[in-house]
N, C-alpha and C positions, 0 to 999 in steps of 0.2 A: 568413642561412642559405645562400643560393646562393654568396655570396662565400666562406663558410667551407668549403663543399664543394670549390670550385675550389682554394682554398688547400691543402686536404688532398691533393687529387690532385697538385698541383704539388710539394708536399713529398715525397710518396711517390716520385714520378718522380725527383726530385733524389737522394734516398737510394739508390734502386736504381742510378742511374747512378754514384753514388759507390762503391758496393760493386763494381760491375763494373769501374770504373777501378782500384781497389785490388788486386783479385784476379780476373783473368779466369777462373780455374778455379772460382771460386765460382758465378758465374752466366754461362753462355754467352750469346752475343748472341741466339740464337734464343729462349732462355728469357726473356731480358729483354724482347724484343719481344713475346713471347707474353703477358707479364704487363702490360706498359704499354699495349698496343693495346686490349684489352678494357676496361682500367681507364679509358682516355681516353674510349672510346665510352660507357661507363656514366656517367661523370662529366658529359659534355656532355648526354647524354640526360636525366639527372636535373635538370640546370640548366634545360633547355628545359621539362621537365614542371612544374617549380616556378615558372616565370615566368608561368603562367596566360595564355599566348597564346590567340589564337582557335583553335578546334578545327582549322580548315583549315590554319593556319600550323604548329601542333604536329604534325599528321599529315604535312605536307609534309616537315618536318625529320626525323621518324622514318623516313619512307620512304627518304630520301636516305642517312641513316646506316645503314639496314639493307641496302640494295642497292648503294650506292656509298660504303662507309665512308670510304675515303681521301679521296675528293672531298668527302664530307659534312663531315669534320673541317676540311678546308681552307676550305670555304665558310663554315662556322660561325665560324672564327677571323676571317675577313675581313668577313662580311656578317651574322652573327648579330645580331638586333635586340634583344638583351637589355637590360633596364632598367639593370643595374648598369654597363654600359659607357656608357650615356647620361648618367650622373650628371655627367661632366665637362662636358657641354654644357648641363645644366639651369640652371647659374648664369647663362647668358645671358638667360634669360627675365626674371629679376628686374632685371638691369641694363637691359634694354630698357624694362621698365615704369617704372623709376626715371627714365630719360632722357625718356621720353615724358610722364611726369607733369610734369617740369620744363618741357618744351616747352609743354604745355597751360597751365601756370600763367603762363608768360611771354608767351604769344602769344594767349591767350583763344580757343582753338579749341574752340568749344562744340558741343553736339549741335544738329542741325538743328531749328529750331522746328517743331512739328507742323503749324502753319498753312501752312508752305511745302510740305509733302509730304502725299500722301494718307494716310489712316489706315493702309492696308496697308503702305505704304513706311515710314512712321514707326515702326510696330510692328516691322518687320524690322530697321531700323537698331539699335533697342534690343536686340533679341534677339541679333543678331550681335555687338554690342559685349560682351554678357555672355559670348559664346562665345570672346572673345579678340580681336575685331577692334577697329580704332580707331574713334573717333567719326565719324559721318557728317558730312562737310564740305560745307556750302553754298558759294556763291561760288567754284565750281570749274568751269573750262571744260575740256572734253575733246574730242578729235578722233580718230576712228578712222582708222588708217593701214593700208591694205590692201596686203600683199605688200612685198617688199624695196625696190623702187624708191622708193615713197612714204616708207617708214620711214627708210632711210638718208639720203635727201635732206633730210628734216626734221632728223635728228640732226646731220648735217654743218652745216646752216644754223645750228642752235642753238649748236654749238661755235664757229662763226665769230663769232657775236655775243657770246660770253662776255666778261665784264669782271672777275669776281672769282674764281669757282671752277667746276671741272667735276669731277663725281663720276661714274665709269663703272664698272660691274660686270657681268660676264657669266660664264655657265657655260661656254660655248664661245666662244673668240675665236681666230680663225685668222689666220695670217700670210700671207694671200693678197692679192688685189688690193683688196678692200673693207677688209680688216683693216689693210692698209698705208696706205690712204687716210685712214682714221680716225686711225690712229697719227700720221701726219704732220701732220694737222690739230691733234691734241693737242700735238704737239711745238711747232708754231708758236705756239699760245696760251701754252704754258708759257714759251717764250722771250720772250714779250711781257709776262710778269709775272703771268699768271693761274695760280692754284693748281690743279693737276691731280692727282687721285688715281685710280689705276687698280687695280682689284681683280678678280682672275680665279680661277676654281676650279682647284684643283690636279689634279683628274682630267679634267674636261671640256676644259681647255685645256692638257693635259700636253705638247702638241706645240710650244708656244711655246718658242723657244730664246733663248739669251743674245744672239745677234746681232740678234734682232728687238727685244728689250726694252732692250738697252743704250743705244741712241740716245734712248730715252725717259728713262732715268735720267740720262744726260748732260745732257739739257735741263732737269733739275730735277723731272721728274714722279715722284711717289711711287708706286712699283710694289710691290704686295703680292700674294702667292699665298695663297689661302684653303685651309688644310689640305693642304699638299703631300703627294703620295702616297709620296714618298721622304723619310720622316722617322721619328724614333723613335716617333711616335705613330700609325704606319700602321694597326695593328690597331684602334685606338680611333676613327679618323676616316674610314677609306676608304669606309665605307658611308653616311656622312652628307654628302651633297654639297650645295653651294650652287648651286641651279638657278635662282636669280633673275637677271633681266635689268633693270638700272636705269641710267638716265642722268639726271643732274640738273645743270642749268646755272644758276648764280647763285641757286639756290633759287627760281626763278620759272618754269622750264620743266622738265618731267620726262617720261621715257618708260619704259614697261614693256610687257610682253606676251610673245608667243611667239618672236620672232626673236632668235637669237644673232647673232654677227658672223662671216660667212663667205660666200664666193662662191656656195655652194649655195642660200643664201637669196635670191639674185638669179636663180635658174634657170640657173646656169652649171655645174651638175653633169650629167655624162653619164647617171647613173642616174636623176636627177630633173630633167629639163629644165624642168618646171613645179613651182614650190614655192609652195604656197598657205599664206599665214600672215597673222596680224593682230597689230597693235601699237596702243598707246594713247599719245597725247600729252596731257599734263596741265598745266594752269596754274591756280594758285589755292591755296586753303587745304589741299586734300588732299595737297599736296606736303610739308606738315609731317611727315606720317606716313611718306611715302616717303623723305624725307631721314633721318628717325630710323632707319628700317630699314637704309639704307646705312651710316650712322655706327655703328650697333650691330655690323654685320658687320665694318666696318673696324676698329673698336676691338678686336673679338675677334681678328681676324687679326693685329693688331699688339700683342697683349697683352704680349709680351715686351719691347717697346720703351718705355722710360720717357719718350720724347719725345712720346708721344701720351697725352692725357688727355681725360676727358669735358668738363671745364670749357672747354677751348679752343674747343669748337664751340657753346657755348651763347650765341650772340650773333646779332644781326639780320643779319649777313652770310650766315648759313646758313639763317635762318628769317625772311625779310623780310616786311613787310606786303604784302598783295596787294590790288590794286584791281579784281579780277575781280568782275563781277556777272552772274549767269546763273541760270536756273532749274534745279531738280533738285539732286541731291547725289551725292557720291562717298564711298565707304567703303573704306579700304584694310585688307585682312586679310592677316596674315603667319602662317606656321606652320613648324614644323620640329622636329628632335629636342629643342630646348630648350623647346618649347611644353608647357604643362601638358596640353593636349588637341589633338586634330586640328582646329584652328580653321577651316581652309579647308573641310575635309570637312563640318564641322558647319554652317558658313555656307551651303554649297551645299544641304545637306539642308533647312535652314530655308527657303531661297528656293524650292526645288522643291516643298516641302510646301504652299507658299502658292498653287501653280498652280491656276487654274480652267479654263484653256483649253489651254495648250500648254507643253511643255518641249522646247526644241531644244538639242542638245549637239553641239559640235564638239570632237573630241579625236583626236590621233594614236595614242593607246594607250588601250584601254578594258578595264581590269582592276579593276572596282569591288569594294568590300567588300560584305559581305552586306546591310548596311543600305541602301546606295545601290541595289543591284540590286533589293531588295524594294520600295523606294519607287517605282522606275521601273516595275516590273511592275504594282504596284497602281494607279499613276497611269494606265497604258495600259489596264488592265482597267476602270477607272472612266470611260473615254471621253476622257481627256485626250490631246491630240495629242503623243505622245512620239516624237521623232526623234533619231537618232544619225547624225552626219556623220563618216565614218571613211575613212581612206585606202584607195584601191583597190590601191595598192602601198606596202608598208611598208618601213621601213629596218631592221626587226628581225624575223627569222623567228619567233623564240621568242615575243616579245610579240604578234606578229600572230596566231599560232595560238592562244595563250592568250586573246586578246581575242575571237576568233571563237567560242570555246567558250561565251561568255556571250550570243551572239546568239539561240540557240534559245528560252530562256525569255522573252525580250523579244518575239520574233516571235509566239510562241504567244499572248501576251496582247494583241496588237494594236499594238505599237510598230513604228516604221518604221526600217530601217537603210539608209543611203545610202552607197555607195562612190564616193568622189570619183575620177572616171575620168581627169582630165587630168594628174595628177601626184601629188605627195605633199602631203597636207593636214595641216598642222602647227599650225593655230590651236587655242587653248584657250579656248573660249567657252561660256557657258550663257545662254540667253535664255528668260525665263518671261513668258508672257501679253503679249508685245510691250511690256512695261512696265519690267522689271528685267533687267539683264544683268550678267554677270561676264566679265572678260577679264583674263588674267594669265599666269603662268608654269607653273601646275599642270596636269598631265594628269589625266584621270579614271582614276587608278590608285592602287593601294595605296602605291606608292613615293612618289608626290607627296603623298599624304595624310599619311603617317607618317614618312618617312625624309629626304626632301629639305627644304632650306630653300627655301620657295616664297612667293609673294605673289599676291594677286588684288585687282583693283579692282571693287567692286560699284557699278553705275550705276543711279540712281533717277530716273525721269521726266526723262531727258535726251534731247536731239535725237540724241545719239550712239547711243542704244538703237535708234532708227529706222534709223540707218545700218547697225547690226549686223543688223537684220532684213533689210534690202535685200541685204546680202552673203550672208546665209543663203539667201535665195530664189534668188540667182544661183548659189550653190554647189549647191543642190539641182538646179537645171536642168543643171548640169555634172556631175551624178552619176548613177549607176545605182541604182535602188531594188532592194533584195534582197527577194524575195518568199519566203513560207514554203515554197511548192512548189519553187522553184529551190534554196533552201538545203538542203532535204531530199535533194537529188540528189547531195550530196557523197559521195565514195567512202568506203568503210569505213576505208581507211588514213588518210585525212585526219581522219576523226572520232576515230580512235585517237590520232593526233598531237595533235589539239586537247585531248583528255582528259588526255593525259600532260602537256602544257604547263600545263593548268589546275591540275593537282596541285601544280605548283611555282610557280604564279602568286603566292601570298602571299610568295614569296621574291624576286620580280623587282623 
């Protein structure tokens, strides 16, 4: 129905343009514009109405189309989250399931036996798998990496030790000092015979230039751009960005988390001299899922190249046996436009719903959907220790003001909001009852839940969970707690700005 309406609108526009071209005296330009403009607005408005979006999203689009029609039409063409435009991406979900089923069959990655996990953890692993997550993998060692120095040091060391392949994928990759250092390390390994695949997002890394990438290609590195922003498919892909950060070396060591590649992540930015972030090092069976996510993204980005096929990667070189033995389990969850549902959001809801004592959240952007906000409010009202760790200084004025508009209902029900005062807090972590934690690439916002390609690692009964707790406690000490009384002293202009930004928050 929606496709048919859009097709009719396009046909009418083409006919009218044809008439105008054949005989300018038939339809003057002003008349043509007067016909086409309201027709376009009505057509887009009807499509939005028929998509059955959330009331907040529908209202936000209608307000923009009503008060800023020219901007609204442009934004819709670029960023409208319509289902019909997502169909091109939906095929990826089945391909990923097919690949991972083959991996499971060939590598015997089974669900964690219930005897190894508590009843609560075992239950959550099964629920989250039903929500679209991978199986919980035992025999997986993890290490929390705090800030850029630890993270990039470990990544460079892993690259130096590579013997077979290096898979690297980032949303933002900069051609600065640390970006060049990693690039040169990759070039050195490629020249020694190691297979290197480099995948970067077309929007987040749009400043990468040929002079930076060409030495990699000359060394034999396979360099691929995920959905370039300058392409015939711009309108179909620009809003669906690959926000994942993945490094996999020889299938035995992997990394994911909040850090992209750039000097700012090492505190070398004038705006943010302190950059607080968290990353995760993974060894063991959970890497099967992380490798599958990378390969699925890689094969999507190279879909027009017949040299790449699924079968080429289904061997022990990419999915080796692991000798790791450790307690606890790790469950990798991925989601994006190709997912059947908001898998990461649903996994977070399941984990937070299980809370008996505490829910601690670190996020640089806090624009929750209604279900998440309601859960946090009710949890705080029930006496659970709900804390939000949030940047004291944000890198986005619009997102910052929209985020703060959600503070009032949380503060009113007893939740605690902490502003990180020493710099920009960019970690993406959830800790529940000091027992279960998630760390990954997804922010606590609607864009990460619904639009971006994201991933998260869920940690059960691991020593790393205790490390995450210790980092949280240090971060709270380095933060200023916002009280209800102090927050109520905001100026009326700031409250108006927050409310305006909240209206468009479903579009951010």
